[in-house]
SEFIZA-3560 file (N, C-alpha, C; in Angstrom, 3 decimals):
REM SEFIZA-3560
<numar><xx>7.428</xx><yy>0.566</yy><zz>-48.358</zz><atom>N</atom></numar>
<numar><xx>8.843</xx><yy>1.086</yy><zz>-48.177</zz><atom>CA</atom></numar>
<numar><xx>9.528</xx><yy>1.862</yy><zz>-49.375</zz><atom>C</atom></numar>
<numar><xx>10.331</xx><yy>2.855</yy><zz>-49.217</zz><atom>N</atom></numar>
<numar><xx>10.610</xx><yy>3.550</yy><zz>-50.493</zz><atom>CA</atom></numar>
<numar><xx>11.809</xx><yy>2.715</yy><zz>-51.099</zz><atom>C</atom></numar>
<numar><xx>11.878</xx><yy>2.847</yy><zz>-52.491</zz><atom>N</atom></numar>
<numar><xx>12.794</xx><yy>2.240</yy><zz>-53.198</zz><atom>CA</atom></numar>
<numar><xx>14.066</xx><yy>3.129</yy><zz>-53.127</zz><atom>C</atom></numar>
<numar><xx>15.217</xx><yy>2.203</yy><zz>-53.339</zz><atom>N</atom></numar>
<numar><xx>16.512</xx><yy>3.026</yy><zz>-53.119</zz><atom>CA</atom></numar>
<numar><xx>17.048</xx><yy>2.922</yy><zz>-54.503</zz><atom>C</atom></numar>
<numar><xx>17.673</xx><yy>3.971</yy><zz>-54.853</zz><atom>N</atom></numar>
<numar><xx>17.979</xx><yy>4.140</yy><zz>-56.318</zz><atom>CA</atom></numar>
<numar><xx>19.232</xx><yy>3.188</yy><zz>-56.426</zz><atom>C</atom></numar>
<numar><xx>19.558</xx><yy>3.040</yy><zz>-57.896</zz><atom>N</atom></numar>
<numar><xx>20.794</xx><yy>2.179</yy><zz>-58.351</zz><atom>CA</atom></numar>
<numar><xx>21.929</xx><yy>2.850</yy><zz>-57.686</zz><atom>C</atom></numar>
<numar><xx>21.981</xx><yy>4.014</yy><zz>-57.743</zz><atom>N</atom></numar>
<numar><xx>23.257</xx><yy>4.863</yy><zz>-57.368</zz><atom>CA</atom></numar>
<numar><xx>23.512</xx><yy>4.739</yy><zz>-55.886</zz><atom>C</atom></numar>
<numar><xx>22.536</xx><yy>4.672</yy><zz>-55.035</zz><atom>N</atom></numar>
<numar><xx>22.653</xx><yy>4.485</yy><zz>-53.627</zz><atom>CA</atom></numar>
<numar><xx>23.037</xx><yy>3.310</yy><zz>-53.416</zz><atom>C</atom></numar>
<numar><xx>22.483</xx><yy>2.089</yy><zz>-53.938</zz><atom>N</atom></numar>
<numar><xx>22.819</xx><yy>0.894</yy><zz>-53.851</zz><atom>CA</atom></numar>
<numar><xx>24.321</xx><yy>0.711</yy><zz>-54.161</zz><atom>C</atom></numar>
<numar><xx>24.847</xx><yy>1.262</yy><zz>-55.101</zz><atom>N</atom></numar>
<numar><xx>26.232</xx><yy>1.140</yy><zz>-55.616</zz><atom>CA</atom></numar>
<numar><xx>27.182</xx><yy>1.513</yy><zz>-54.465</zz><atom>C</atom></numar>
<numar><xx>26.709</xx><yy>2.676</yy><zz>-53.994</zz><atom>N</atom></numar>
<numar><xx>27.581</xx><yy>3.292</yy><zz>-52.892</zz><atom>CA</atom></numar>
<numar><xx>27.713</xx><yy>2.478</yy><zz>-51.557</zz><atom>C</atom></numar>
<numar><xx>26.342</xx><yy>1.936</yy><zz>-51.337</zz><atom>N</atom></numar>
<numar><xx>26.409</xx><yy>0.997</yy><zz>-50.071</zz><atom>CA</atom></numar>
<numar><xx>27.198</xx><yy>-0.337</yy><zz>-50.480</zz><atom>C</atom></numar>
<numar><xx>27.197</xx><yy>-0.801</yy><zz>-51.587</zz><atom>N</atom></numar>
<numar><xx>28.014</xx><yy>-2.017</yy><zz>-52.046</zz><atom>CA</atom></numar>
<numar><xx>29.554</xx><yy>-1.467</yy><zz>-51.912</zz><atom>C</atom></numar>
<numar><xx>29.777</xx><yy>-0.483</yy><zz>-52.251</zz><atom>N</atom></numar>
<numar><xx>31.315</xx><yy>0.261</yy><zz>-52.042</zz><atom>CA</atom></numar>
<numar><xx>31.781</xx><yy>0.162</yy><zz>-50.671</zz><atom>C</atom></numar>
<numar><xx>30.892</xx><yy>0.588</yy><zz>-49.726</zz><atom>N</atom></numar>
<numar><xx>31.013</xx><yy>0.618</yy><zz>-48.229</zz><atom>CA</atom></numar>
<numar><xx>31.219</xx><yy>-0.797</yy><zz>-47.737</zz><atom>C</atom></numar>
<numar><xx>30.614</xx><yy>-1.766</yy><zz>-48.461</zz><atom>N</atom></numar>
<numar><xx>30.726</xx><yy>-3.228</yy><zz>-48.086</zz><atom>CA</atom></numar>
<numar><xx>32.061</xx><yy>-3.655</yy><zz>-48.478</zz><atom>C</atom></numar>
<numar><xx>32.375</xx><yy>-3.223</yy><zz>-49.841</zz><atom>N</atom></numar>
<numar><xx>33.788</xx><yy>-3.522</yy><zz>-50.162</zz><atom>CA</atom></numar>
<numar><xx>34.828</xx><yy>-3.131</yy><zz>-49.450</zz><atom>C</atom></numar>
<numar><xx>34.696</xx><yy>-1.948</yy><zz>-48.904</zz><atom>N</atom></numar>
<numar><xx>35.786</xx><yy>-0.953</yy><zz>-48.221</zz><atom>CA</atom></numar>
<numar><xx>35.882</xx><yy>-1.726</yy><zz>-46.770</zz><atom>C</atom></numar>
<numar><xx>34.827</xx><yy>-2.189</yy><zz>-46.125</zz><atom>N</atom></numar>
<numar><xx>34.905</xx><yy>-2.910</yy><zz>-44.891</zz><atom>CA</atom></numar>
<numar><xx>35.712</xx><yy>-4.368</yy><zz>-45.175</zz><atom>C</atom></numar>
<numar><xx>35.179</xx><yy>-4.998</yy><zz>-46.176</zz><atom>N</atom></numar>
<numar><xx>36.002</xx><yy>-6.326</yy><zz>-46.385</zz><atom>CA</atom></numar>
<numar><xx>37.493</xx><yy>-5.853</yy><zz>-46.739</zz><atom>C</atom></numar>
<numar><xx>37.729</xx><yy>-4.989</yy><zz>-47.435</zz><atom>N</atom></numar>
<numar><xx>39.082</xx><yy>-4.568</yy><zz>-47.695</zz><atom>CA</atom></numar>
<numar><xx>40.056</xx><yy>-4.401</yy><zz>-46.351</zz><atom>C</atom></numar>
<numar><xx>39.213</xx><yy>-3.790</yy><zz>-45.484</zz><atom>N</atom></numar>
<numar><xx>40.099</xx><yy>-3.291</yy><zz>-44.245</zz><atom>CA</atom></numar>
<numar><xx>40.150</xx><yy>-4.706</yy><zz>-43.395</zz><atom>C</atom></numar>
<numar><xx>39.491</xx><yy>-5.809</yy><zz>-43.507</zz><atom>N</atom></numar>
<numar><xx>39.463</xx><yy>-6.939</yy><zz>-42.630</zz><atom>CA</atom></numar>
<numar><xx>40.107</xx><yy>-8.111</yy><zz>-43.426</zz><atom>C</atom></numar>
<numar><xx>40.425</xx><yy>-7.895</yy><zz>-44.757</zz><atom>N</atom></numar>
<numar><xx>40.754</xx><yy>-9.179</yy><zz>-45.453</zz><atom>CA</atom></numar>
<numar><xx>41.890</xx><yy>-9.675</yy><zz>-44.791</zz><atom>C</atom></numar>
<numar><xx>41.988</xx><yy>-10.951</yy><zz>-44.959</zz><atom>N</atom></numar>
<numar><xx>41.198</xx><yy>-12.044</yy><zz>-45.407</zz><atom>CA</atom></numar>
<numar><xx>40.194</xx><yy>-12.811</yy><zz>-44.563</zz><atom>C</atom></numar>
<numar><xx>39.740</xx><yy>-12.042</yy><zz>-43.395</zz><atom>N</atom></numar>
<numar><xx>38.916</xx><yy>-12.414</yy><zz>-42.612</zz><atom>CA</atom></numar>
<numar><xx>37.347</xx><yy>-12.789</yy><zz>-43.249</zz><atom>C</atom></numar>
<numar><xx>36.738</xx><yy>-13.756</yy><zz>-42.733</zz><atom>N</atom></numar>
<numar><xx>35.289</xx><yy>-13.966</yy><zz>-43.139</zz><atom>CA</atom></numar>
<numar><xx>34.337</xx><yy>-13.421</yy><zz>-41.996</zz><atom>C</atom></numar>
<numar><xx>33.264</xx><yy>-12.799</yy><zz>-42.541</zz><atom>N</atom></numar>
<numar><xx>32.344</xx><yy>-12.248</yy><zz>-41.429</zz><atom>CA</atom></numar>
<numar><xx>30.947</xx><yy>-12.609</yy><zz>-41.688</zz><atom>C</atom></numar>
<numar><xx>30.027</xx><yy>-12.683</yy><zz>-40.661</zz><atom>N</atom></numar>
<numar><xx>28.695</xx><yy>-13.138</yy><zz>-41.097</zz><atom>CA</atom></numar>
<numar><xx>27.844</xx><yy>-11.774</yy><zz>-41.467</zz><atom>C</atom></numar>
<numar><xx>26.901</xx><yy>-12.187</yy><zz>-42.393</zz><atom>N</atom></numar>
<numar><xx>25.887</xx><yy>-11.037</yy><zz>-42.729</zz><atom>CA</atom></numar>
<numar><xx>25.638</xx><yy>-9.899</yy><zz>-41.687</zz><atom>C</atom></numar>
<numar><xx>25.229</xx><yy>-10.579</yy><zz>-40.572</zz><atom>N</atom></numar>
<numar><xx>24.746</xx><yy>-9.745</yy><zz>-39.284</zz><atom>CA</atom></numar>
<numar><xx>25.896</xx><yy>-8.652</yy><zz>-38.895</zz><atom>C</atom></numar>
<numar><xx>27.330</xx><yy>-9.052</yy><zz>-39.061</zz><atom>N</atom></numar>
<numar><xx>28.201</xx><yy>-8.283</yy><zz>-38.659</zz><atom>CA</atom></numar>
<numar><xx>28.494</xx><yy>-7.101</yy><zz>-39.904</zz><atom>C</atom></numar>
<numar><xx>28.440</xx><yy>-7.510</yy><zz>-40.958</zz><atom>N</atom></numar>
<numar><xx>28.422</xx><yy>-6.474</yy><zz>-42.009</zz><atom>CA</atom></numar>
<numar><xx>27.143</xx><yy>-5.616</yy><zz>-41.878</zz><atom>C</atom></numar>
<numar><xx>26.224</xx><yy>-6.123</yy><zz>-41.656</zz><atom>N</atom></numar>
<numar><xx>25.018</xx><yy>-5.009</yy><zz>-41.485</zz><atom>CA</atom></numar>
<numar><xx>25.119</xx><yy>-4.194</yy><zz>-40.316</zz><atom>C</atom></numar>
<numar><xx>25.646</xx><yy>-4.802</yy><zz>-39.263</zz><atom>N</atom></numar>
<numar><xx>26.063</xx><yy>-3.894</yy><zz>-38.126</zz><atom>CA</atom></numar>
<numar><xx>27.101</xx><yy>-2.849</yy><zz>-38.293</zz><atom>C</atom></numar>
<numar><xx>28.191</xx><yy>-3.271</yy><zz>-39.105</zz><atom>N</atom></numar>
<numar><xx>29.152</xx><yy>-2.361</yy><zz>-39.439</zz><atom>CA</atom></numar>
<numar><xx>28.864</xx><yy>-1.255</yy><zz>-40.104</zz><atom>C</atom></numar>
<numar><xx>27.991</xx><yy>-1.347</yy><zz>-41.293</zz><atom>N</atom></numar>
<numar><xx>27.501</xx><yy>-0.299</yy><zz>-42.363</zz><atom>CA</atom></numar>
<numar><xx>26.312</xx><yy>0.340</yy><zz>-41.860</zz><atom>C</atom></numar>
<numar><xx>25.535</xx><yy>-0.345</yy><zz>-40.729</zz><atom>N</atom></numar>
<numar><xx>24.214</xx><yy>0.328</yy><zz>-40.150</zz><atom>CA</atom></numar>
<numar><xx>23.000</xx><yy>0.262</yy><zz>-41.276</zz><atom>C</atom></numar>
<numar><xx>23.023</xx><yy>-1.148</yy><zz>-41.599</zz><atom>N</atom></numar>
<numar><xx>21.902</xx><yy>-1.402</yy><zz>-42.355</zz><atom>CA</atom></numar>
<numar><xx>21.142</xx><yy>-2.572</yy><zz>-42.165</zz><atom>C</atom></numar>
<numar><xx>20.075</xx><yy>-2.895</yy><zz>-42.663</zz><atom>N</atom></numar>
<numar><xx>19.227</xx><yy>-3.922</yy><zz>-42.442</zz><atom>CA</atom></numar>
<numar><xx>19.740</xx><yy>-5.185</yy><zz>-42.753</zz><atom>C</atom></numar>
<numar><xx>19.658</xx><yy>-6.314</yy><zz>-42.002</zz><atom>N</atom></numar>
<numar><xx>20.332</xx><yy>-7.478</yy><zz>-42.512</zz><atom>CA</atom></numar>
<numar><xx>19.820</xx><yy>-8.108</yy><zz>-43.760</zz><atom>C</atom></numar>
<numar><xx>18.537</xx><yy>-8.101</yy><zz>-44.109</zz><atom>N</atom></numar>
<numar><xx>18.140</xx><yy>-8.696</yy><zz>-45.421</zz><atom>CA</atom></numar>
<numar><xx>18.341</xx><yy>-8.017</yy><zz>-46.566</zz><atom>C</atom></numar>
<numar><xx>18.537</xx><yy>-6.522</yy><zz>-46.258</zz><atom>N</atom></numar>
<numar><xx>18.928</xx><yy>-5.636</yy><zz>-47.496</zz><atom>CA</atom></numar>
<numar><xx>20.334</xx><yy>-5.845</yy><zz>-47.773</zz><atom>C</atom></numar>
<numar><xx>21.246</xx><yy>-6.124</yy><zz>-46.815</zz><atom>N</atom></numar>
<numar><xx>22.593</xx><yy>-6.568</yy><zz>-46.922</zz><atom>CA</atom></numar>
<numar><xx>22.669</xx><yy>-7.726</yy><zz>-47.554</zz><atom>C</atom></numar>
<numar><xx>22.022</xx><yy>-8.721</yy><zz>-47.192</zz><atom>N</atom></numar>
<numar><xx>22.056</xx><yy>-10.116</yy><zz>-47.750</zz><atom>CA</atom></numar>
<numar><xx>21.819</xx><yy>-9.917</yy><zz>-49.222</zz><atom>C</atom></numar>
<numar><xx>20.605</xx><yy>-9.262</yy><zz>-49.839</zz><atom>N</atom></numar>
<numar><xx>20.413</xx><yy>-9.087</yy><zz>-50.918</zz><atom>CA</atom></numar>
<numar><xx>21.734</xx><yy>-8.605</yy><zz>-51.854</zz><atom>C</atom></numar>
<numar><xx>22.008</xx><yy>-7.422</yy><zz>-51.300</zz><atom>N</atom></numar>
<numar><xx>23.201</xx><yy>-6.923</yy><zz>-51.824</zz><atom>CA</atom></numar>
<numar><xx>24.428</xx><yy>-7.631</yy><zz>-52.070</zz><atom>C</atom></numar>
<numar><xx>24.693</xx><yy>-8.508</yy><zz>-51.200</zz><atom>N</atom></numar>
<numar><xx>25.939</xx><yy>-9.505</yy><zz>-51.181</zz><atom>CA</atom></numar>
<numar><xx>25.515</xx><yy>-10.546</yy><zz>-52.242</zz><atom>C</atom></numar>
<numar><xx>24.251</xx><yy>-11.021</yy><zz>-52.342</zz><atom>N</atom></numar>
<numar><xx>24.033</xx><yy>-11.897</yy><zz>-53.197</zz><atom>CA</atom></numar>
<numar><xx>24.176</xx><yy>-11.434</yy><zz>-54.675</zz><atom>C</atom></numar>
<numar><xx>23.825</xx><yy>-10.096</yy><zz>-54.820</zz><atom>N</atom></numar>
<numar><xx>24.217</xx><yy>-9.463</yy><zz>-56.265</zz><atom>CA</atom></numar>
<numar><xx>25.587</xx><yy>-9.505</yy><zz>-56.281</zz><atom>C</atom></numar>
<numar><xx>26.345</xx><yy>-8.952</yy><zz>-55.475</zz><atom>N</atom></numar>
<numar><xx>27.829</xx><yy>-8.790</yy><zz>-55.492</zz><atom>CA</atom></numar>
<numar><xx>28.671</xx><yy>-10.374</yy><zz>-55.888</zz><atom>C</atom></numar>
<numar><xx>27.905</xx><yy>-11.183</yy><zz>-55.297</zz><atom>N</atom></numar>
<numar><xx>28.575</xx><yy>-12.745</yy><zz>-55.430</zz><atom>CA</atom></numar>
<numar><xx>28.586</xx><yy>-12.807</yy><zz>-57.010</zz><atom>C</atom></numar>
<numar><xx>27.329</xx><yy>-12.558</yy><zz>-57.650</zz><atom>N</atom></numar>
<numar><xx>27.144</xx><yy>-12.882</yy><zz>-58.939</zz><atom>CA</atom></numar>
<numar><xx>28.251</xx><yy>-12.047</yy><zz>-59.750</zz><atom>C</atom></numar>
<numar><xx>28.621</xx><yy>-10.758</yy><zz>-59.404</zz><atom>N</atom></numar>
<numar><xx>29.539</xx><yy>-10.235</yy><zz>-60.068</zz><atom>CA</atom></numar>
<numar><xx>31.079</xx><yy>-10.376</yy><zz>-59.608</zz><atom>C</atom></numar>
<numar><xx>31.339</xx><yy>-11.528</yy><zz>-58.995</zz><atom>N</atom></numar>
<numar><xx>32.420</xx><yy>-12.166</yy><zz>-58.492</zz><atom>CA</atom></numar>
<numar><xx>33.153</xx><yy>-11.067</yy><zz>-57.469</zz><atom>C</atom></numar>
<numar><xx>32.644</xx><yy>-10.313</yy><zz>-56.724</zz><atom>N</atom></numar>
<numar><xx>33.286</xx><yy>-9.154</yy><zz>-56.055</zz><atom>CA</atom></numar>
<numar><xx>33.197</xx><yy>-9.972</yy><zz>-54.537</zz><atom>C</atom></numar>
<numar><xx>32.499</xx><yy>-10.845</yy><zz>-54.078</zz><atom>N</atom></numar>
<numar><xx>32.484</xx><yy>-11.593</yy><zz>-52.796</zz><atom>CA</atom></numar>
<numar><xx>32.259</xx><yy>-13.067</yy><zz>-52.822</zz><atom>C</atom></numar>
<numar><xx>32.575</xx><yy>-13.641</yy><zz>-51.851</zz><atom>N</atom></numar>
<numar><xx>32.477</xx><yy>-15.039</yy><zz>-51.704</zz><atom>CA</atom></numar>
<numar><xx>31.621</xx><yy>-15.550</yy><zz>-50.583</zz><atom>C</atom></numar>
<numar><xx>30.736</xx><yy>-16.392</yy><zz>-50.919</zz><atom>N</atom></numar>
<numar><xx>29.947</xx><yy>-16.790</yy><zz>-49.645</zz><atom>CA</atom></numar>
<numar><xx>30.454</xx><yy>-18.197</yy><zz>-49.124</zz><atom>C</atom></numar>
<numar><xx>30.485</xx><yy>-18.275</yy><zz>-47.838</zz><atom>N</atom></numar>
<numar><xx>30.857</xx><yy>-19.547</yy><zz>-47.154</zz><atom>CA</atom></numar>
<numar><xx>29.895</xx><yy>-19.938</yy><zz>-46.278</zz><atom>C</atom></numar>
<numar><xx>29.476</xx><yy>-21.062</yy><zz>-46.811</zz><atom>N</atom></numar>
<numar><xx>28.283</xx><yy>-21.755</yy><zz>-46.054</zz><atom>CA</atom></numar>
<numar><xx>28.689</xx><yy>-22.937</yy><zz>-45.186</zz><atom>C</atom></numar>
<numar><xx>29.909</xx><yy>-23.285</yy><zz>-44.979</zz><atom>N</atom></numar>
<numar><xx>30.347</xx><yy>-24.123</yy><zz>-44.086</zz><atom>CA</atom></numar>
<numar><xx>31.400</xx><yy>-23.550</yy><zz>-43.003</zz><atom>C</atom></numar>
<numar><xx>31.134</xx><yy>-24.208</yy><zz>-41.799</zz><atom>N</atom></numar>
<numar><xx>32.207</xx><yy>-23.777</yy><zz>-40.688</zz><atom>CA</atom></numar>
<numar><xx>33.518</xx><yy>-24.618</yy><zz>-40.998</zz><atom>C</atom></numar>
<numar><xx>34.519</xx><yy>-24.274</yy><zz>-40.196</zz><atom>N</atom></numar>
<numar><xx>35.781</xx><yy>-24.698</yy><zz>-40.501</zz><atom>CA</atom></numar>
<numar><xx>35.836</xx><yy>-26.172</yy><zz>-40.292</zz><atom>C</atom></numar>
<numar><xx>34.923</xx><yy>-27.010</yy><zz>-39.631</zz><atom>N</atom></numar>
<numar><xx>34.910</xx><yy>-28.271</yy><zz>-39.309</zz><atom>CA</atom></numar>
<numar><xx>34.153</xx><yy>-28.935</yy><zz>-40.766</zz><atom>C</atom></numar>
<numar><xx>33.787</xx><yy>-28.205</yy><zz>-41.489</zz><atom>N</atom></numar>
<numar><xx>32.901</xx><yy>-28.651</yy><zz>-42.720</zz><atom>CA</atom></numar>
<numar><xx>31.348</xx><yy>-28.945</yy><zz>-42.544</zz><atom>C</atom></numar>
<numar><xx>30.906</xx><yy>-28.638</yy><zz>-41.629</zz><atom>N</atom></numar>
<numar><xx>29.571</xx><yy>-28.516</yy><zz>-41.255</zz><atom>CA</atom></numar>
<numar><xx>28.766</xx><yy>-27.369</yy><zz>-42.111</zz><atom>C</atom></numar>
<numar><xx>27.643</xx><yy>-27.831</yy><zz>-42.582</zz><atom>N</atom></numar>
<numar><xx>26.961</xx><yy>-26.654</yy><zz>-43.428</zz><atom>CA</atom></numar>
<numar><xx>26.179</xx><yy>-25.769</yy><zz>-42.266</zz><atom>C</atom></numar>
<numar><xx>26.224</xx><yy>-24.295</yy><zz>-42.445</zz><atom>N</atom></numar>
<numar><xx>25.416</xx><yy>-23.512</yy><zz>-41.698</zz><atom>CA</atom></numar>
<numar><xx>23.987</xx><yy>-23.841</yy><zz>-42.089</zz><atom>C</atom></numar>
<numar><xx>23.185</xx><yy>-23.468</yy><zz>-40.954</zz><atom>N</atom></numar>
<numar><xx>21.829</xx><yy>-23.789</yy><zz>-41.104</zz><atom>CA</atom></numar>
<numar><xx>21.100</xx><yy>-22.592</yy><zz>-41.566</zz><atom>C</atom></numar>
<numar><xx>21.488</xx><yy>-21.504</yy><zz>-41.080</zz><atom>N</atom></numar>
<numar><xx>20.647</xx><yy>-20.236</yy><zz>-41.165</zz><atom>CA</atom></numar>
<numar><xx>21.566</xx><yy>-19.021</yy><zz>-41.334</zz><atom>C</atom></numar>
<numar><xx>22.947</xx><yy>-19.484</yy><zz>-41.203</zz><atom>N</atom></numar>
<numar><xx>23.835</xx><yy>-18.347</yy><zz>-41.314</zz><atom>CA</atom></numar>
<numar><xx>24.793</xx><yy>-18.422</yy><zz>-42.550</zz><atom>C</atom></numar>
<numar><xx>25.373</xx><yy>-17.253</yy><zz>-43.057</zz><atom>N</atom></numar>
<numar><xx>26.455</xx><yy>-17.066</yy><zz>-44.094</zz><atom>CA</atom></numar>
<numar><xx>27.493</xx><yy>-16.543</yy><zz>-43.769</zz><atom>C</atom></numar>
<numar><xx>28.684</xx><yy>-16.741</yy><zz>-44.102</zz><atom>N</atom></numar>
<numar><xx>29.869</xx><yy>-15.928</yy><zz>-43.903</zz><atom>CA</atom></numar>
<numar><xx>30.152</xx><yy>-15.401</yy><zz>-45.257</zz><atom>C</atom></numar>
<numar><xx>30.927</xx><yy>-14.323</yy><zz>-45.217</zz><atom>N</atom></numar>
<numar><xx>31.265</xx><yy>-13.866</yy><zz>-46.646</zz><atom>CA</atom></numar>
<numar><xx>32.673</xx><yy>-13.152</yy><zz>-46.449</zz><atom>C</atom></numar>
<numar><xx>33.532</xx><yy>-13.237</yy><zz>-47.586</zz><atom>N</atom></numar>
<numar><xx>34.766</xx><yy>-12.530</yy><zz>-47.543</zz><atom>CA</atom></numar>
<numar><xx>34.782</xx><yy>-11.986</yy><zz>-49.074</zz><atom>C</atom></numar>
<numar><xx>35.847</xx><yy>-11.011</yy><zz>-49.243</zz><atom>N</atom></numar>
<numar><xx>36.119</xx><yy>-10.503</yy><zz>-50.547</zz><atom>CA</atom></numar>
<numar><xx>36.790</xx><yy>-11.548</yy><zz>-51.252</zz><atom>C</atom></numar>
<numar><xx>36.523</xx><yy>-11.481</yy><zz>-52.618</zz><atom>N</atom></numar>
<numar><xx>36.932</xx><yy>-12.383</yy><zz>-53.585</zz><atom>CA</atom></numar>
<numar><xx>38.488</xx><yy>-11.872</yy><zz>-53.851</zz><atom>C</atom></numar>
<numar><xx>39.028</xx><yy>-12.873</yy><zz>-54.073</zz><atom>N</atom></numar>
<numar><xx>40.650</xx><yy>-12.628</yy><zz>-54.621</zz><atom>CA</atom></numar>
<numar><xx>40.700</xx><yy>-11.636</yy><zz>-55.882</zz><atom>C</atom></numar>
<numar><xx>39.806</xx><yy>-12.029</yy><zz>-56.628</zz><atom>N</atom></numar>
<numar><xx>39.712</xx><yy>-11.159</yy><zz>-57.869</zz><atom>CA</atom></numar>
<numar><xx>39.310</xx><yy>-9.428</yy><zz>-57.604</zz><atom>C</atom></numar>
<numar><xx>38.516</xx><yy>-9.107</yy><zz>-56.484</zz><atom>N</atom></numar>
<numar><xx>38.083</xx><yy>-8.004</yy><zz>-56.183</zz><atom>CA</atom></numar>
<numar><xx>39.355</xx><yy>-7.270</yy><zz>-55.414</zz><atom>C</atom></numar>
<numar><xx>40.031</xx><yy>-8.285</yy><zz>-54.494</zz><atom>N</atom></numar>
<numar><xx>41.044</xx><yy>-7.611</yy><zz>-53.625</zz><atom>CA</atom></numar>
<numar><xx>42.233</xx><yy>-7.064</yy><zz>-54.541</zz><atom>C</atom></numar>
//
C-alpha cells in the first residue's frame, strides 16, 4: 500500500473537521465519517485518534444509556476546536 504524505493527511483531517463543523454538536460513528469523506474506515480511525491527541476531536465510547460500545466509536468536534 502506498504511503500517504503528511500534507495529504493534513488535508484529509481538515475535511473531517469541516464535516464536524457542519454538523456540530452531533456525534457520529467512524463509519459515517469515512462514508462522508470517501475514505477507508481504519484509515479514518487512525486519523481521528491522532486528532484526539491534538484535542481537535472527542471520542464517545458510551451510548446515551451509559453502556460502553463494544466495537464502535462515536466522535464529535471538541469545544476547543469549534
